[in-house]
N, C-alpha and C positions, 0 to 999 in steps of 0.2 A: 600438656598434649592439646588443651583447647586454643591456644595461642597459634600453634602449627595447623591445625584444622582451619581456624579463621584466615591465616594466610593463604593457604592453598585455595579456600572458597573464595578469596578477593582476586587470585589469579585466574580463575576461570569463568568468571561471572563478570557483566559489564554494566553496573546497575548506573552509569553515567553516559551509556550509550555503547553502540558497536564500534569496534576499531575501524579505521578506513578500509582494513584489507578485507572486509567484509562485504565490502562494496563492490560486488560481480553480478554477472547475470546467470543464473539467478542467484540473490543474495546467499552468502556463506552460511554454513550451519553454525548456531550460535555455539560459543566456547563455554558450555556448561556441562562440564564433565562428559561422561560417556552416551548420555542420553543421544537419541536420534530424534528427526522429527516425528511427530505425532501424525498420523495417516488424515488424509483429507484436509479441510480447509476450515475445521471448525465452523462458526458463523461469520468469520472473518471475509469482507470484500473491499474491493477498491471501486471508488465511484470519482468520475471526473464530472466536475459542474463548470458552467458559464460564470460570467460575472455576474448574472441576475440569480445565481444559486440553485439553476435548474439544471439537472442532469443532461447530459451532451452524448451524441453516439457519434458525431463527428467533430473535428476540430479543425480551425484555420490556421495555417503556417504562420508562424511568429506571434501568436496572441497568447495571452495569459489566461490560465485555468486554474480551479482549485482541485486538488486531488486528496481525496480522504480514505483512509485506510479504517475500517470501523468494525465493531462487533463488540462482544462479550467483555468486561474488564480484562485489561491486561497490562502487563508490567513494563514491556518494552517492544519496540518494533523498528523496523529497518525497511525504507522504502527506496526501490532502484526504479529509473526511467531509462530505456534503452537509447533514448535521444531526447533532446531538449534539456532544459535547465530547472533543476528542483531547487527550492528555497524553502525552509522551514516557515509557518505562519503560526504565530503567537508564542506563548510560553511554553516550555517544557521539551522543545525540540531543536537538535541543531543538525548542522552539515557534518558529514564523516565522508571525506572524499567527495563524490558526486552524489551521495544518499542522503537521506534525511533518517535522522535516529533520536532515540528518546535522550533526556538529560537527567531524569531521575527514576527509579523503579517503583514511583508510586501508581497505584491503579490510575488507569485511564480508558476511556471508551473508544476514541480516536486520535488518528495522527493526521494532522493537515498541514498540507503543503502547498506552496504556489507552484506550478508549473508552465514555464515558457514554452510553447509547442517549437518544434525546429522550423526553419524556414525551408528545408527539404525534406523528401522522404515520404512515404507512403504510410507508414504505421508506427507507432511507437508502443512497447510492450512495457507495461508497468508491473513489477513485481514486489513482494512484500514477505519479510519474515515477522511472525509475531510471537511474543513469549509471554507465556500466560504465568509461568512460573519456571524455576531454575530447571526443573524436568520435563516440562511441558511446553513445547513450541510448534508453530505450524509454519508452513512456507516449502521451501526447497523447490521453488518453481509452481507450486499448487495454487498460492494465492496470487492470482494475476488477472490484469485486463489489457485488452489491445485497442488501441483508438487509432482510427483512420484519420490522415492528416489531408485537409482538402485546401484547394486554393480558393474556394467558394465561400459562402455562408455556412454556418454551423447549422446543426438540426438538433432541437430538443427532442428528450424523451417524452412520450405522451404521459400526462398525468395517472397516476394509478398503476405504473409500470415501473420494474426496475430493470437495470441492466445486467447482462450477465457476459462474462467474456466467452468467446467461442470462435472456433476456426474450423468450420466445416464445409467440406469441398472446396478447400483452398480459399474460402473467401475469409477474410480477415477483418475485423470490426467489432462493435458492441451488438450483440442481439437485442432486441428487446423483448423480454418474456413478460407475460401478463401475469399479475399477481392480483388474488382478489382485493378490494377495497370494500372496506365496512362502510355503509353508508346509513344513517339514521333519517327515516323519512318521518315527518311530523303529520 
């Protein structure tokens, strides 16, 4: 009986990465049995950074950027971009279709990819699924970020702030939200 259960578990979990048919918008539900997405986003977020490592709120058409999905330790992830081209950065990640996914189920705290912005278009939406365990995963369109494509220079976020995806009043882009910064005064 143990052998049969092991075979069934191997058929519904993907420790070496999500299959390419999960690379949709939003990314498909992980095939981990009957569990559904956990509500919310956990503490997972998507950040887009320029070549200087600074978070950006706008991107230039055709340029390369780093996209990070990060948060508490997780076993797997799948990152999708609605436009442009993604490529995995570093060990532990691979392409599946047009998405980036994990290669092992070892704990990690971020997925890092290189993204080349499209040469046309106004907005790209990034969406991710994050698998914490076989029964706990976030996503289904909840973990996302929109970036505005410009033909001019990019704009960096102010130090001490973080970006959060929004789409209020029809405006699309990354909104900069103030976050308290701890400062030591000598």
